[in-house]
C-alpha positions as CSV (number, residue, x, y, z in Angstrom):
1,M,89.2,42.6,58.5
2,V,86.5,45.3,58.1
3,V,84.2,46.5,60.9
4,K,81.0,47.3,59.1
5,Q,78.8,47.6,62.2
6,F,79.4,47.4,66.0
7,E,76.8,49.4,67.8
8,W,73.8,49.6,70.1
9,K,70.9,51.0,68.1
10,P,69.7,53.3,69.4
11,S,72.7,54.0,71.6
12,V,70.7,56.3,74.0
13,V,67.3,55.1,75.3
14,L,65.0,55.9,78.1
15,V,64.1,53.3,80.8
16,G,61.6,51.0,79.3
17,Q,62.5,51.7,75.7
18,P,63.9,48.8,73.5
19,T,67.4,48.7,72.0
20,T,69.4,46.1,70.1
21,F,73.1,45.4,69.7
22,Y,74.3,44.8,66.1
23,W,77.6,43.6,64.8
24,N,79.2,42.8,61.4
25,I,82.9,42.2,61.3
26,E,83.9,41.1,57.8
27,N,86.8,38.7,57.3
28,A,87.0,38.0,61.1
29,K,88.2,34.4,61.8
30,S,87.1,34.6,65.4
31,C,85.5,37.0,67.9
32,F,85.4,36.9,71.7
33,G,83.2,39.1,73.9
34,N,81.5,39.0,77.3
35,N,83.7,35.9,78.2
36,K,82.6,33.7,75.4
37,P,83.1,33.2,71.6
38,R,81.0,35.2,69.2
39,T,80.1,34.9,65.5
40,S,81.4,37.5,63.1
41,S,77.9,39.0,62.5
42,G,74.5,39.1,64.1
43,N,72.4,40.9,66.8
44,N,71.4,40.1,70.4
45,G,67.7,40.8,69.9
46,R,65.4,43.3,71.7
47,H,66.6,44.5,75.1
48,V,64.6,46.6,77.6
49,Y,66.2,48.1,80.7
50,T,64.4,49.0,83.9
51,Y,66.8,51.5,85.5
52,A,69.2,54.2,84.3
53,Q,72.7,53.0,83.5
54,S,75.7,53.3,81.2
55,K,77.3,50.2,79.8
56,V,80.1,49.4,77.4
57,T,80.2,46.3,75.2
58,S,83.8,45.2,74.5
59,W,85.0,42.6,72.0
60,S,88.1,41.5,70.3
61,C,88.2,39.9,66.8
62,T,91.1,38.2,65.0
63,D,91.5,37.7,61.3
64,S,93.3,34.8,59.5
65,R,96.7,36.5,59.7
66,G,96.5,36.8,63.5
67,N,95.7,40.5,63.5
68,T,93.5,41.5,66.4
69,T,91.1,44.4,66.7
70,N,89.5,45.6,69.9
71,L,86.0,46.9,69.6
72,T,83.7,48.9,72.0
73,A,80.1,50.1,71.8
74,S,78.4,52.3,74.4
75,L,74.8,52.3,75.6
76,T,73.3,54.9,77.8
77,V,69.9,54.3,79.5
78,E,68.4,57.4,80.9
79,E,65.4,58.1,83.1
80,T,63.3,61.2,82.3
81,P,63.7,63.7,85.1
82,S,60.7,64.6,87.2
83,T,58.7,67.7,86.2
84,P,60.2,70.8,88.1
85,R,58.1,72.7,90.5
86,K,56.7,76.1,89.5
87,P,59.6,78.5,89.3
88,S,59.9,81.7,91.4
89,I,60.2,84.9,89.5
90,S,61.2,88.5,90.5
91,L,62.5,91.7,89.1
92,V,66.1,92.7,90.3
93,S,67.8,95.8,89.0
94,G,65.8,95.7,85.8
95,K,66.5,92.0,85.2
96,V,64.1,89.1,85.6
97,N,65.5,86.6,88.2
98,V,64.2,83.1,87.8
99,S,64.9,80.3,90.3
100,W,63.6,76.8,90.8
101,S,64.3,73.7,92.9
102,K,66.8,71.2,91.5
103,V,65.5,67.9,90.1
104,N,67.3,64.6,90.7
105,G,68.9,63.2,87.6
106,A,68.7,66.5,85.7
107,Y,71.9,67.5,83.9
108,K,70.5,70.8,82.6
109,Y,67.3,72.9,82.5
110,K,65.6,74.6,79.6
111,V,64.2,78.0,80.7
112,Y,61.3,78.9,78.4
113,Y,60.0,82.4,78.3
114,R,57.6,84.6,76.2
115,L,56.1,88.1,76.2
116,D,52.4,88.1,76.5
117,S,51.0,85.5,74.1
118,N,53.9,85.6,71.7
119,S,56.0,82.5,70.8
120,W,58.1,80.7,73.4
121,H,61.9,81.1,73.4
122,Y,64.3,79.2,75.6
123,Y,67.9,79.1,76.8
124,T,69.8,76.4,78.7
125,S,71.0,76.7,82.3
126,S,73.0,74.2,84.3
127,V,72.0,75.5,87.7
128,G,68.8,76.2,89.6
129,S,68.6,80.0,88.9
130,S,69.0,82.3,86.0
131,L,68.6,85.9,84.8
132,L,66.5,86.8,81.8
133,T,68.3,89.6,80.0
134,N,67.9,91.7,76.8
135,L,64.2,92.1,77.4
136,T,63.5,95.0,75.1
137,S,59.7,95.3,75.6
138,S,57.4,95.9,78.5
139,G,54.5,93.6,79.2
140,T,53.8,90.3,81.0
141,Y,56.6,87.8,80.8
142,Q,55.8,84.1,81.4
143,V,58.4,81.5,82.4
144,R,58.3,77.7,82.6
145,I,61.1,75.1,83.2
146,S,61.9,71.7,81.8
147,A,64.5,69.4,83.3
148,C,66.7,67.5,80.9
149,T,69.3,64.7,80.7
150,V,72.6,65.2,79.1
151,N,71.1,63.8,75.8
152,N,68.1,66.1,75.9
153,H,65.5,63.7,77.3
154,C,63.4,66.4,79.0
155,S,60.6,66.4,81.5
156,D,57.2,67.9,81.1
157,Y,57.0,71.7,81.5
158,S,56.6,73.1,85.0
159,S,53.6,75.3,85.8
160,I,54.0,78.9,84.4
161,S,55.1,81.8,86.5
162,S,54.4,85.4,85.3
163,I,55.7,88.9,86.0
164,Q,54.6,92.3,84.8
165,I,57.4,94.6,83.6
166,S,56.4,98.2,83.3
167,P,58.5,100.7,81.3
168,P,60.6,103.2,83.2
169,S,59.6,106.8,83.6
170,M,61.8,109.9,83.5
171,H,62.3,111.9,86.6
172,S,64.1,115.3,86.7
173,T,65.7,117.0,89.7
174,W,67.0,120.5,89.8
175,T,70.5,120.5,91.4
176,G,69.8,124.0,92.8
177,K,72.5,125.3,90.4
178,Y,72.2,127.6,87.4
179,S,73.8,127.0,84.1
180,S,74.9,128.9,81.0
181,W,72.3,130.6,78.7
182,W,73.4,131.5,75.2
183,E,72.1,132.7,71.9
184,R,74.0,132.0,68.7
185,P,74.2,135.4,66.9
186,Q,73.1,134.0,63.6
187,Y,69.5,134.7,62.6
188,Y,66.9,133.4,60.2
189,N,64.1,135.9,59.8
190,G,64.8,137.1,63.3
191,T,65.0,133.7,64.9
192,P,68.4,132.7,66.2
193,K,70.1,129.5,65.0
194,Y,69.8,128.3,68.5
195,S,69.3,129.8,72.0
196,G,68.5,128.5,75.5
197,A,70.2,126.7,78.4
198,F,73.7,125.5,77.5
199,G,75.3,124.5,80.7
200,T,75.7,120.9,79.4
201,Y,76.5,121.9,75.8
202,T,77.6,120.1,73.5
203,H,77.1,116.5,72.5
204,K,80.7,116.5,71.3
205,H,82.1,117.0,74.8
206,I,82.4,113.5,76.3
207,P,81.7,112.9,79.2
208,V,80.3,115.8,81.3
209,A,79.4,113.6,84.2
210,V,80.9,110.3,85.7
211,Y,79.9,108.1,88.5
212,A,82.8,106.8,90.5
213,G,83.7,105.9,94.1
214,G,80.0,106.1,95.0
215,D,79.6,109.7,94.0
216,L,78.4,111.6,90.9
217,F,81.0,114.0,89.6
218,S,79.9,116.5,87.0
219,V,80.9,119.8,85.4
220,R,78.6,122.6,84.4
221,T,79.1,126.2,83.3
222,D,77.3,129.4,84.2
223,N,77.6,132.7,82.2
224,T,74.5,134.4,83.6
225,Q,76.1,136.0,86.7
226,D,78.1,138.7,84.9
227,D,80.3,139.0,81.8
228,N,82.5,136.1,82.7
229,F,82.3,132.4,82.1
230,Y,82.5,130.1,85.2
231,V,83.3,126.4,85.3
232,Y,82.1,124.4,88.3
233,V,82.8,120.8,89.4
234,S,80.5,118.9,91.7
235,K,80.9,115.8,93.8
236,G,77.5,114.7,95.1
237,T,76.1,117.9,96.8
238,Q,79.5,119.6,97.1
239,E,80.5,122.0,94.3
240,V,83.6,124.3,93.7
241,L,84.5,126.9,91.1
242,V,87.5,125.6,89.2
243,H,88.0,128.1,86.4
244,T,87.0,131.5,85.2
245,I,87.2,132.9,81.7
246,N,86.9,136.7,81.8
247,N,84.8,138.5,79.3
248,W,83.6,135.3,77.7
249,D,80.1,133.8,77.3
250,D,80.5,131.1,74.6
251,P,79.7,127.6,75.9
252,H,81.7,125.9,73.1
253,T,84.4,126.0,75.9
254,N,82.3,123.8,78.2
255,A,84.4,121.2,80.0
256,V,84.5,117.4,80.3
257,I,85.4,115.4,83.4
258,S,87.1,112.0,83.9
259,I,88.5,109.8,86.7
260,L,92.2,109.0,86.2
261,P,93.8,105.9,87.5
262,H,94.1,105.9,91.3
263,G,91.1,108.2,91.6
264,Y,92.5,111.6,90.4
265,I,90.0,113.8,88.7
266,E,90.8,115.5,85.4
267,V,88.8,118.4,83.9
268,R,89.4,119.5,80.3
269,I,88.0,122.9,79.4
270,A,87.6,122.9,75.6
271,S,89.4,125.2,73.3
272,R,87.5,127.5,71.0
273,G,89.6,127.6,67.9
274,L,88.0,130.1,65.5
275,A,90.6,132.4,64.0
276,H,88.5,135.5,65.0
277,K,87.5,134.1,68.4
278,F,90.1,132.0,70.0
279,Q,90.2,130.6,73.5
280,S,92.9,128.2,74.7
281,G,91.8,124.9,76.3
282,V,92.7,124.2,79.9
283,I,93.5,121.0,81.7
284,L,93.0,120.7,85.5
285,K,93.8,117.8,87.8
286,S,92.8,117.2,91.4
287,K,95.7,117.3,93.9
288,T,94.5,114.2,95.7
289,P,92.2,111.3,94.7
290,Y,88.4,112.1,94.5
291,S,89.0,115.6,95.8
292,L,87.7,119.0,94.6
293,N,91.1,120.7,95.1
294,F,92.4,121.3,91.6
295,E,95.6,122.6,90.0
296,C,96.2,123.6,86.4
297,V,98.5,121.3,84.4
298,D,98.1,122.6,80.8
299,G,96.9,125.8,79.0
300,C,97.6,127.7,82.3
301,N,99.1,130.8,80.7
302,S,99.8,132.4,77.3
303,Q,102.9,130.3,76.9
304,Q,100.9,127.1,77.2
305,V,98.3,127.1,74.5
306,N,96.0,124.1,74.2
307,Y,94.2,123.6,70.8
308,E,92.0,120.7,71.8
309,A,88.3,121.5,71.0
310,Y,85.4,119.1,71.7
311,P,87.5,116.8,73.9
312,Q,86.3,113.2,74.3
313,I,88.2,111.1,76.8
314,H,88.3,107.3,76.8
315,Y,90.2,104.8,79.1
316,T,90.9,101.8,76.9
317,G,92.8,98.5,77.1
318,W,95.7,100.4,75.6
319,G,95.6,103.4,77.9
320,K,94.0,106.9,77.7
321,H,92.8,107.7,74.2
322,L,91.7,111.3,73.4
323,I,89.5,112.1,70.4
324,Y,89.3,115.9,69.8
325,T,88.9,118.6,67.1
326,K,91.5,121.1,65.9
327,Y,90.5,124.3,64.1
328,E,92.9,124.7,61.2
329,V,92.7,127.7,58.8
330,I,92.9,126.6,55.2
331,N,92.3,129.1,52.4
332,G,90.8,131.5,54.9
333,K,88.3,128.9,56.2
334,N,88.1,127.3,59.7
335,Y,88.5,123.6,59.2
336,R,87.3,121.5,62.1
337,R,89.5,118.4,61.8
338,T,89.3,115.2,63.9
339,Y,92.4,114.1,65.8
340,S,93.3,111.0,67.9
341,K,95.9,111.1,70.7
342,V,97.4,108.1,72.6
343,N,100.3,108.5,75.0
344,G,101.0,111.9,73.6
345,S,101.2,110.6,70.0
346,E,98.8,112.6,67.7
347,Q,97.1,111.3,64.6
348,R,94.9,113.2,62.2
349,L,91.9,111.0,61.3
350,S,90.6,113.0,58.3
351,D,91.6,115.9,56.0
352,L,87.9,116.9,55.8
353,A,86.1,119.3,58.1
354,Q,84.0,117.2,60.5
355,Y,82.1,117.1,63.8
356,T,82.7,113.9,65.7
357,L,81.3,111.5,68.4
358,S,83.2,108.5,69.9
359,Y,82.4,105.6,72.1
360,Y,84.7,102.9,73.8
361,D,83.2,99.5,74.2
362,S,85.1,97.9,77.1
363,N,83.5,94.5,76.3
364,R,85.1,94.4,72.9
365,D,88.1,96.7,73.7
366,M,87.0,98.7,70.7
367,L,86.9,102.5,70.2
368,C,84.6,103.7,67.4
369,V,84.3,107.2,65.9
370,A,81.3,108.6,64.1
371,S,81.3,111.9,62.2
372,N,79.5,114.0,59.7
373,T,81.2,116.1,56.9
374,L,81.1,119.9,56.8
375,L,80.9,120.8,53.1
376,N,83.2,123.7,52.3
377,A,84.1,123.7,56.0
378,S,80.7,125.2,56.9
379,P,79.0,123.9,60.0
380,D,75.7,124.8,58.4
381,T,76.2,122.2,55.7
382,R,77.0,119.1,57.7
383,V,76.1,115.9,55.7
384,N,76.5,112.1,55.6
385,L,77.5,109.8,58.4
386,N,81.0,108.4,58.6
387,F,82.2,105.5,60.9
388,M,85.5,103.9,61.9
389,C,86.9,101.8,64.7
390,T,90.2,100.8,66.2
391,E,91.1,97.8,68.4
392,N,94.2,97.3,70.5
393,H,95.3,100.6,69.0
394,S,98.3,100.4,66.7
395,G,97.3,103.4,64.5
396,L,95.2,101.2,62.3
397,W,91.5,101.9,61.8
398,S,88.8,99.7,60.3
399,K,85.6,100.4,58.4
400,A,82.1,99.3,59.3
401,D,82.6,96.1,57.4
402,Y,85.7,95.4,59.5
403,S,88.1,95.9,56.6
404,I,91.2,98.1,57.1
405,L,90.5,101.8,56.4
406,D,92.9,103.9,54.4
407,L,92.9,107.2,56.3
408,N,93.5,109.0,53.0
409,D,90.2,107.6,51.6
410,D,87.5,109.7,53.2
411,S,84.8,108.1,51.0
412,G,85.6,104.6,52.5
413,R,84.2,105.5,55.9
414,I,80.8,106.7,54.7
415,V,78.0,104.5,56.1
416,Y,75.1,106.7,55.3
417,D,74.8,109.1,52.3
418,S,72.3,111.7,53.4
419,N,71.8,113.0,49.9
420,G,72.3,116.6,50.9
421,K,70.3,116.5,54.0
422,F,72.0,117.8,57.2
423,I,73.2,115.4,59.9
424,Y,73.4,116.6,63.6
425,L,75.1,114.1,65.8
426,K,73.6,113.4,69.2
427,D,75.0,110.2,70.9
428,M,76.7,106.9,70.4
429,I,76.7,103.6,72.2
430,A,77.4,99.9,71.8
431,V,75.0,97.2,72.9
432,A,76.0,93.5,72.7
433,G,78.9,94.4,70.5
434,T,76.8,96.4,68.0
435,Q,77.4,100.2,67.6
436,R,74.5,102.6,67.4
437,V,74.7,106.3,66.4
438,L,71.9,108.7,67.2
439,F,71.4,111.8,65.1
440,T,68.9,114.3,63.7
441,E,68.5,114.4,59.9
442,S,67.2,117.8,58.7
443,D,66.0,119.4,55.6
444,S,67.4,122.8,56.6
445,A,69.9,124.7,58.8
446,D,67.1,127.3,59.2
447,P,65.3,126.2,62.5
448,T,62.0,127.7,61.3
449,T,61.6,125.7,58.1
450,G,61.9,122.1,56.9
451,T,61.3,118.7,58.5
452,R,63.6,116.9,61.1
453,W,63.7,113.3,62.3
454,L,65.6,111.8,65.2
455,S,67.1,108.7,63.7
456,E,69.8,106.1,64.4
457,W,72.3,104.1,62.5
458,I,72.8,100.5,63.7
459,R,75.9,98.7,62.5
460,G,74.9,95.9,60.2
461,E,71.3,97.2,59.9
462,G,71.5,100.8,58.5
463,V,69.4,103.9,59.4
464,K,66.0,103.9,61.0
465,K,63.7,106.8,61.8
466,I,62.6,107.2,65.4
467,T,60.4,110.3,65.7
468,Q,60.0,113.8,64.2
469,V,61.5,116.6,66.2
470,G,61.3,120.4,66.0
471,H,64.9,121.6,66.0
472,N,68.3,120.6,64.7
473,Y,69.8,121.0,68.2
474,S,67.0,119.4,70.2
475,A,68.2,116.8,72.8
476,G,69.0,113.2,71.9
477,A,70.6,110.6,74.1
478,Y,70.8,106.8,74.8
479,L,70.1,105.6,78.3
480,K,70.2,102.1,79.6
481,K,68.0,100.6,82.4
482,G,69.1,97.2,83.4
483,E,69.6,95.3,80.1
484,K,67.2,97.6,78.2
485,L,68.2,100.5,76.0
486,Y,66.1,103.6,75.7
487,I,66.3,106.7,73.5
488,V,65.6,110.2,74.9
489,A,64.2,112.6,72.3
490,G,63.9,116.3,72.8
491,I,60.8,117.8,71.3
492,S,60.9,121.5,70.7
493,N,58.1,123.4,72.5
494,S,58.1,126.4,70.2
495,T,59.0,127.0,66.6
496,G,62.6,127.8,66.2
497,Y,63.8,127.1,69.7
498,L,65.5,123.9,70.8
499,S,64.3,123.3,74.4
500,G,61.2,121.4,75.1
501,N,59.6,118.2,76.4
502,L,61.5,114.9,76.6
503,E,60.1,111.7,75.1
504,L,61.4,108.3,75.9
505,Y,61.4,105.5,73.3
506,N,62.3,101.8,73.5
507,T,64.3,100.2,70.7
508,D,61.1,99.2,68.9
509,Y,60.6,103.0,68.7
510,N,57.4,102.9,70.9
511,L,56.8,105.9,73.1
512,V,56.9,104.9,76.7
513,D,57.1,108.2,78.6
514,T,57.0,112.0,78.3
515,L,58.5,114.5,80.6
516,Q,57.1,118.0,80.4
517,G,59.5,121.0,80.5
518,D,62.0,123.1,78.6
519,Y,65.0,120.7,78.6
520,S,68.1,120.7,76.4
521,Y,71.4,118.8,76.0
522,V,70.7,115.6,77.8
523,R,74.1,114.0,78.5
524,R,74.5,110.4,79.7
525,V,76.5,109.8,82.9
526,R,79.4,107.5,82.4
527,G,79.8,104.7,84.9
528,I,76.1,104.2,85.9
529,D,73.0,103.2,83.9
530,G,69.8,105.2,83.7
531,M,71.2,108.6,84.7
532,A,71.9,111.8,82.8
533,V,72.6,115.5,83.4
534,M,70.9,118.2,81.3
535,S,70.1,121.9,81.1
536,Q,66.7,123.5,81.5
537,G,65.6,126.9,80.2
538,T,63.7,128.7,77.5
539,S,64.6,131.0,74.7
540,D,64.1,133.9,77.1
541,Q,67.4,134.9,78.7
542,T,65.7,136.3,81.8
543,T,64.8,132.8,82.9
544,R,68.5,131.8,83.0
545,G,69.5,128.2,82.6
546,K,69.3,125.5,85.2
547,H,71.3,122.4,85.8
548,Y,69.3,119.2,86.2
549,T,69.8,115.5,86.7
550,L,67.6,113.0,84.8
551,E,66.9,109.4,86.0
552,L,65.0,106.5,84.7
553,K,63.0,104.9,87.5
């Protein structure tokens, strides 16, 4: 016995639409269904139903050997839901909130949206409210709703609701505190390699500010009072001096701050590892949770030397993970090598000299590291962009294509060959699981010559130019506002000097705001969106540096 057909066709119809039941059971001696005998093949003609229902047709057929087969065929009759009322629409914390009244008989809703007069897009919601996310552009967003059955029989569209989304603007606030001012004693035709406000220097110290327990915690430095170098920690409007380095002015020893489990605060003051200019790193810890009362726990005296430069602290699914640099003298040259440390276990990530950024994506439980390469160990010839990641850390690292990386193969991690142009790292982030690295690509280490572009590398897409900038060390940072990502670009105000106006770009690289001033080293605050700290000051030391906050509003 062979069942060639046993079905309602179509098996899903709307009220008032016709359907027919067909059957063909080859080699059946007898069939019985709906309490009466049936032929082995045929149809029941055209049927039209006047109300929504679900029914099952059940038969049994027997062949000449007495073998019996039970058969079922389902029919669903649906009624198109009524058209939803016009939805309500509002802006909440940078996200568009859409709500509508439920419709009887609706199994789901299709939420259609578009920007200005562009094409409509939709997503499905099972409830009467939803959030529009990942809106990357400003303009007028229109929304309409359609109510649908489980089998996608949908109502007419509701009336359209609209909302205007304006781009955020940048707002700076002086904290009332001063910060380090420094001039690198390396000159090009009388112009220093860089000079200006450096209280939040460098981009390779991560993070310098965190938001936790309802307060902003940040570190800043000030070397403008006398010949000493002072490190301060603030909690909201409170601030304390936590460390002093006598007869020192180099902000390479700026600190990072993090919140340990149970609310303890850790401050790591970076080591300066040059053979001719060494300064040990120092680690401080608060004596009680969220307090500004600190004690030294490492690097506290000449018997405790800490060699961790450019510290970058991440709290991951596998515990605290530190990425940092060690200065190692090889053939008379200072090699800046990248190291990884988990639970006290140290791992060197490359034999090459590098500068490094890192970012932990808590949504993916993935820590990624981006770096350039210092040719002949010289920081003035930093080229290429390298990239690697680790997940559920076991000492294994992967390439950008997710294959396993051999740490002895430095060429295997190159994602962008700069062809001899210089790469100055600025920031790193992951959005929707995709890593992005912000950097300046420059023709020259000489700040008075050449062309420079703020650019970004996007995993899976490659390198894209954003805007031309005036200095290798001009600011660059990622900031989020709601679901939107923005890029802060520092634009040098005078030839050869790094501080200047700030420009804000969206991810389509459209300019959306400009903030006038002499700003440098914009550093994203960890733990809150749309906020950063930065320094402000000119190339003139008499102005001193100032410590600022930056917010997107």
